[in-house]
C-alpha positions in Angstrom: 11.3 21.2 7.8 11.5 22.2 4.1 12.9 19.8 1.6 15.9 21.0 -0.6 14.9 20.7 -4.1 16.7 18.3 -6.6 20.1 20.0 -8.3 19.0 20.2 -11.9 21.4 20.3 -14.7 21.7 23.3 -16.7 21.1 21.5 -19.8 17.9 19.9 -18.5 14.8 20.1 -20.6 11.2 18.7 -20.7 9.0 18.3 -24.0 6.8 21.1 -24.4 3.8 18.2 -24.2 4.6 17.4 -20.6 3.0 21.3 -19.9 0.0 20.7 -22.6 -0.9 16.9 -21.5 -1.1 17.7 -17.7 -4.9 17.9 -17.4 -4.9 19.5 -14.2 -2.9 22.8 -16.1 -5.8 22.5 -18.6 -4.2 24.3 -21.5 -5.3 25.2 -24.6 -2.6 25.2 -27.5 -3.8 27.4 -30.6 -4.1 25.0 -33.3 -3.0 27.0 -36.1 0.2 28.3 -34.2 1.7 25.0 -33.7 3.7 23.0 -36.4 5.0 19.2 -36.8 7.0 18.3 -34.0 6.0 21.6 -31.8 4.9 19.4 -28.5 8.4 17.9 -29.0 10.2 21.2 -28.3 12.2 21.6 -25.0 11.1 23.6 -22.2 14.0 24.6 -19.7 11.6 26.6 -17.9 8.4 28.8 -17.1 9.2 32.9 -17.0 6.5 35.3 -16.1 7.0 39.0 -17.9 5.0 41.5 -18.6 7.3 43.4 -20.4 7.0 44.8 -23.5 10.6 43.8 -25.1 11.5 41.0 -22.8 13.7 39.6 -25.2 17.0 41.0 -23.3 15.9 39.5 -20.2 15.4 35.4 -21.8 17.8 32.9 -21.8 16.3 30.9 -24.9 14.0 27.9 -24.5 11.2 29.1 -21.6 7.6 28.6 -21.7 6.6 32.6 -21.2 3.7 33.3 -19.4 2.1 36.3 -19.5 -1.8 38.3 -18.7 -0.9 40.7 -21.4 -1.0 43.8 -19.3 0.9 45.6 -21.5 0.2 44.3 -25.0 -0.3 46.8 -27.6 -3.7 47.3 -29.5 -2.0 47.5 -32.8 -1.7 44.5 -35.4 2.0 46.2 -36.4 2.9 46.7 -32.6 1.4 42.9 -31.5 4.0 41.6 -34.5 7.0 43.5 -32.9 6.1 41.8 -29.5 6.0 38.5 -31.0 9.2 38.8 -33.4 10.9 39.6 -30.6 10.0 36.5 -28.2 10.9 34.3 -31.4 14.3 35.8 -31.8 14.7 35.2 -28.0 14.4 31.7 -28.7 11.3 31.0 -26.6 10.0 27.4 -26.9 6.1 28.7 -26.4 4.1 31.5 -24.8 1.3 31.1 -22.3 -1.8 33.9 -22.5 -3.7 34.4 -19.7 -7.0 35.2 -20.0 -7.6 37.3 -16.9 -11.2 39.3 -17.2 -11.8 42.4 -17.3 -8.2 42.8 -18.6 -8.5 40.3 -21.4 -12.3 38.3 -21.8 -10.6 36.1 -24.5 -7.5 35.4 -26.4 -6.7 39.2 -28.5 -7.1 38.1 -32.2 -4.2 40.4 -32.9 -1.7 37.9 -30.7 -3.6 34.9 -32.5 -2.6 36.0 -36.1 0.8 37.1 -34.7 1.8 34.2 -33.2 0.5 32.3 -36.4 2.3 34.3 -38.7 5.7 34.0 -36.8 5.3 30.2 -35.9 5.3 30.8 -32.2 3.4 28.6 -30.5 0.8 29.9 -28.6 -1.2 28.2 -25.5 -4.1 30.0 -23.8 -4.3 29.7 -19.6 -7.6 29.5 -18.5 -8.8 31.4 -15.8 -8.7 29.0 -13.0 -4.9 27.8 -13.6 -2.2 30.5 -11.9 0.9 31.1 -13.5 2.2 29.5 -10.3 0.6 26.1 -10.9 2.2 26.4 -13.9 5.8 27.4 -13.1 5.9 24.5 -10.3 4.5 21.9 -12.9 7.6 22.6 -15.1 9.9 22.8 -11.7 8.6 19.1 -10.9 8.7 17.5 -14.6 12.2 19.4 -14.9 13.5 17.7 -11.3 12.0 14.2 -12.5 13.7 14.5 -16.1 16.9 15.4 -14.3 16.9 12.2 -11.9 15.7 9.7 -14.6 18.7 11.2 -16.7 20.9 10.4 -13.6 19.8 7.2 -13.0 20.6 6.4 -16.6 24.0 7.9 -16.6 25.1 6.3 -13.8 22.8 2.8 -15.2 25.0 3.1 -18.5 28.4 3.5 -16.3 28.0 0.5 -14.5 26.8 -1.3 -17.9 29.8 -0.1 -19.8 32.6 -0.5 -17.5 31.7 -4.0 -16.8 31.8 -4.6 -20.6 35.3 -3.1 -20.5 36.6 -6.0 -19.2 35.4 -7.9 -22.3 37.0 -5.7 -24.7 36.4 -2.8 -27.0 33.5 -5.0 -29.2 31.9 -5.4 -26.0 31.8 -1.7 -24.9 30.3 -0.9 -28.7 28.1 -3.1 -28.2 26.6 -1.8 -24.9 26.9 1.8 -25.9 24.6 1.1 -29.0 22.2 -0.9 -26.8 22.2 2.0 -24.4 21.7 5.0 -27.0 21.0 3.4 -29.2 22.2 3.8 -32.7 25.0 2.4 -34.3 28.3 2.6 -33.4 32.4 2.5 -35.0 35.6 3.1 -33.5 37.1 4.4 -36.5 41.1 4.2 -37.1 43.3 7.0 -38.2 42.7 5.5 -41.9 39.2 5.6 -41.9 38.8 2.3 -41.2 36.5 0.7 -38.9 38.4 -1.0 -35.8 35.0 -2.3 -34.5 31.8 -1.4 -35.6 28.0 -2.3 -34.4 25.5 -1.8 -37.7 27.5 1.3 -38.6 26.7 2.3 -42.2 29.9 0.5 -44.4 31.6 2.7 -45.9 31.0 5.9 -44.5 29.6 8.5 -46.2 31.9 11.4 -47.8 29.7 13.7 -45.2 31.0 11.2 -42.2 34.9 11.1 -43.6 34.3 14.9 -44.2 33.4 15.4 -40.3 36.0 13.1 -38.9 39.0 15.1 -40.8 37.9 18.2 -39.2 37.8 16.8 -35.9 41.1 15.0 -36.3 42.5 18.5 -37.3 41.3 20.1 -33.6 42.7 20.4 -30.7 41.6 20.2 -27.0 38.6 18.6 -25.1 36.1 18.3 -28.2 33.3 16.9 -30.0 31.8 17.1 -33.6 28.3 16.4 -35.0 26.2 16.5 -38.0 23.0 15.0 -39.7 23.4 12.4 -42.7 21.8 12.8 -45.9 19.6 9.8 -44.7 18.3 11.8 -41.6 20.7 10.3 -39.2 22.4 12.5 -36.6 25.8 11.6 -35.8 28.2 12.5 -32.6 32.3 11.7 -33.1 34.7 12.6 -30.2 38.3 10.9 -30.0 38.1 8.1 -27.4 40.3 10.2 -25.1 38.8 13.7 -24.2 42.1 15.4 -24.6 41.6 14.2 -28.3 45.6 13.1 -29.0 43.7 9.6 -29.6 44.5 7.9 -33.0 40.6 6.1 -32.6 37.5 8.2 -32.9 34.1 7.2 -31.9 31.4 7.7 -33.8 27.7 7.2 -32.8 24.5 7.7 -34.9 20.8 7.5 -34.9 17.9 9.3 -36.1 17.3 11.4 -33.2 18.8 14.5 -32.3 21.9 13.9 -29.1 20.5 15.2 -25.9 22.9 16.0 -22.5 22.1 12.7 -21.5 23.2 11.1 -24.6 26.6 12.7 -24.7 27.1 11.8 -21.3 26.5 8.2 -21.7 28.8 8.4 -25.5 31.6 10.4 -23.3 31.3 7.4 -21.0 31.8 4.8 -23.7 35.0 7.1 -25.3 36.8 6.8 -21.9 36.2 3.4 -21.3 37.2 2.5 -25.2 40.1 4.2 -24.5 41.1 2.3 -21.5 40.4 -0.9 -23.2 41.6 -0.2 -26.7 45.0 0.6 -24.7 48.4 0.2 -27.8 50.2 -2.8 -26.6 47.8 -3.4 -23.6 47.5 -7.5 -24.4 51.2 -7.9 -25.6 51.6 -6.6 -22.1 49.3 -8.6 -20.2 49.9 -11.9 -22.1 54.1 -11.8 -21.7 54.0 -10.8 -18.0 51.4 -13.4 -17.2 54.2 -15.8 -19.1 56.6 -14.9 -17.3 54.8 -15.0 -13.7 53.8 -18.5 -15.1 56.9 -19.6 -15.6 56.7 -20.2 -19.3 59.2 -17.5 -20.5 62.5 -15.8 -19.2 63.0 -12.1 -18.8 65.2 -12.0 -21.8 62.0 -13.7 -24.0 59.3 -10.7 -22.2 62.1 -8.0 -23.4 62.2 -9.4 -26.7 58.7 -9.7 -27.0 57.6 -6.1 -25.4 60.4 -4.3 -27.4 61.6 -5.7 -30.5 64.9 -4.3 -31.5 65.3 -0.7 -32.0 65.9 2.2 -30.5 64.0 3.6 -27.2 64.1 6.0 -24.7 63.2 6.5 -20.9 61.2 9.3 -20.0 60.1 10.9 -16.6 58.3 13.7 -15.1 57.2 15.4 -11.9 53.8 17.5 -11.4 53.4 21.0 -11.6 50.1 21.2 -9.8 47.3 19.2 -11.4 48.4 17.1 -14.3 46.6 14.4 -15.3 46.8 10.7 -14.8 48.3 7.4 -16.3 45.8 6.9 -18.7 46.7 10.3 -20.4 50.1 9.7 -20.1 49.7 6.4 -21.9 47.7 7.8 -24.6 50.2 10.9 -25.1 53.5 9.0 -24.8 51.6 6.0 -27.2 52.8 3.3 -24.7 51.7 1.0 -22.0 54.7 0.9 -20.4 54.1 3.5 -17.7 54.6 3.4 -13.8 53.4 6.1 -11.6 54.4 7.3 -7.9 54.9 10.7 -6.9 55.6 11.1 -11.0 55.9 8.8 -13.8 58.6 7.0 -15.8 58.0 5.7 -19.0 59.5 3.6 -22.0 59.0 5.1 -25.7 60.0 4.2 -29.1 59.9 7.9 -30.2 61.1 11.2 -28.7 58.1 12.9 -26.8 56.7 16.4 -27.2 58.2 17.7 -23.9 56.5 21.0 -24.7 52.9 19.5 -24.8 54.0 17.6 -21.4 54.8 20.4 -20.0 51.3 22.4 -21.0 49.5 19.6 -19.0 51.3 20.3 -16.0 54.3 17.9 -16.3 57.8 19.0 -16.0 59.7 16.0 -18.1 62.9 14.9 -19.3 63.8 11.9 -21.4 67.1 9.9 -22.0 69.1 9.6 -25.5 67.9 6.8 -27.5 69.5 3.8 -26.3 69.0 0.0 -27.1 66.3 -2.1 -25.3 69.3 -3.7 -23.1 71.0 -0.4 -22.4 67.3 1.0 -21.0 68.7 -0.1 -17.0 71.7 2.3 -17.6 69.8 5.3 -19.5 67.3 5.3 -16.5 70.0 5.6 -13.8 70.4 9.8 -15.7 66.5 10.2 -14.9 67.4 11.2 -10.9 70.1 13.9 -12.2 67.8 15.4 -15.4 64.9 15.6 -13.2 67.0 17.7 -10.9 68.5 19.9 -13.5 65.1 20.3 -15.0 63.6 21.6 -11.4 66.6 23.4 -11.0 66.2 25.5 -14.3 62.6 24.9 -14.4 62.8 23.7 -18.0 62.2 20.4 -19.1 65.4 18.5 -20.6 66.6 16.1 -23.4 69.3 14.2 -22.7 72.0 14.1 -25.5 71.6 18.2 -26.2 74.0 20.8 -25.4 77.0 19.5 -23.1 75.6 16.2 -23.1 76.4 15.9 -27.0 79.8 16.5 -26.5 80.5 15.3 -22.5 79.8 11.3 -22.2 77.3 10.8 -19.3 79.9 8.7 -17.4 82.7 11.5 -18.2 80.0 14.1 -16.5 79.3 12.7 -13.7 83.1 11.4 -12.9 83.8 15.4 -12.8 81.1 16.1 -10.7 81.8 13.8 -7.9 85.1 15.2 -7.9 84.1 18.7 -8.0 81.5 18.7 -5.2 83.1 16.2 -2.8 84.0 18.9 -0.5 80.6 19.5 0.4 79.0 16.4 -0.8 77.9 15.4 2.8 75.9 19.2 3.5 72.7 18.7 1.3 71.9 22.1 2.7 75.2 24.0 1.1 74.2 21.8 -2.2 70.7 22.7 -2.5 71.4 26.6 -1.7 74.0 26.9 -4.0 72.4 24.9 -6.8 69.4 27.3 -5.9 71.6 30.5 -6.1 73.4 29.8 -9.3 70.3 28.9 -10.9 68.5 33.0 -9.6 71.9 33.7 -11.3 73.5 35.1 -8.0 70.3 36.9 -6.2 70.2 36.6 -2.4 66.6 38.0 -2.2 64.9 35.4 -5.0 67.1 32.3 -3.8 66.0 33.3 -0.1 62.3 32.7 -1.2 62.8 29.8 -3.2 64.5 28.0 -0.2 62.0 29.7 2.0 64.8 31.0 4.2 66.2 34.2 5.5 68.5 35.9 2.9 71.7 36.0 6.1 71.4 32.0 5.7 72.0 31.8 2.1 74.6 34.5 2.3 76.6 32.3 5.3 75.8 29.2 3.4 76.9 30.3 0.1 80.2 31.5 1.9 81.0 28.4 3.4 80.2 26.6 0.2 83.0 28.5 -1.2 85.5 28.6 1.6 85.1 24.4 1.4 85.4 24.1 -2.4 88.4 26.2 -2.7 86.8 28.3 -5.1 86.1 32.2 -6.2 82.3 32.5 -6.7 82.9 36.1 -8.5 84.4 34.2 -11.4 81.7 33.3 -13.8 83.7 30.7 -15.0 84.0 29.1 -11.4 80.5 29.8 -11.7 79.7 27.9 -14.8 81.8 24.7 -13.8 80.0 24.3 -10.7 76.5 24.8 -12.5 78.0 22.0 -14.7 78.8 20.0 -12.1 75.9 20.4 -9.9 73.7 19.3 -12.8 75.9 16.4 -13.4 75.9 15.5 -10.1 
């Protein structure tokens, strides 16, 4: 049975020297075409082409192999061919000596490659192109496996370090990259650092400022004046974290290095959750009987105003770590949705954009939070009905006290309070402006069932549902029930 070749990531490469140094291939580099560092250039694949202009069919970083079948005779045309290969981004050109077509390497090709800095390798008659392609494939597969092992080992080691706090994660990351590491605060100071160049050089400060101004999943790299390369990214990939992870070293960052840094950034975000230490300490004191509930509440929530925020997912939505970062609080509970206590009003539109349909109560003192939390079910029901986020205290909520609104809702809907199918149908029907077909589609029932239920509801409520004012009053009651 044939073996399935190992899966290789698209960014896996091997240095050109992995092919040149293979004694079985006996490749001969043309020295005048080599520059410092040439043998360390990346090779993504080996490809054979006899086209006069293969550039449009190349991706870059290939070891291109040719027997010179269509190689022109004129020096100017050969230079045009080589210039096209250089512009296509190939790593090197391998020329196969194939008598009687070519008894030796053409001088025109040698001169053109030397002029345009394109590394040239001579492939002897005894080495088939297939052997080179196979050697590159094997080297890529081995490199991919090494990279995967390195990433897995880094994930395991950094995860263990995370239990000891952000300092240990930073030290572990500096060892794994290797290089210097800094966790940078919003004001540009280092919260945690391992061998970082302090104070930070101006070009690094400018890079971090640009990174903070961006949105979405992002990272940034630059080369410092001392020749070191720097990679920076937020400690959360969604880029709202107040702290940035910065890693520097003398070598460029390859795909595997970036993956390891990404693991470190995620773990630093978890290990450095705002308020996590205080939360753990106060809850431990409560469990051990060393503090009472009021004392714990006072430590976790100093005097001031707070809101209860809750949300339900609409399809795929990020989890608790993302929510803690977005809302700026460790006080987040998740089940089918989430509930959180926050000190500042959240951006409900941003939560919606990431898959959370959310609501928030009015600001209250810490002792009033349990009362505020009782408003959440009604707010979520209104949000589901309208399909929009809701902030309590806006619109009618700013005029009619919640307890008065709830009392009105209970009285108004009492005749159908024990008929949930009538309540749900009436709510959907009003939300769809009396549209029978849209209401039926939303409820998953036949339109005649909608007509029948709305008729029943109108009779039991003693209400003329054709009257816009009646509909307005019923919507108000349903949204506050």
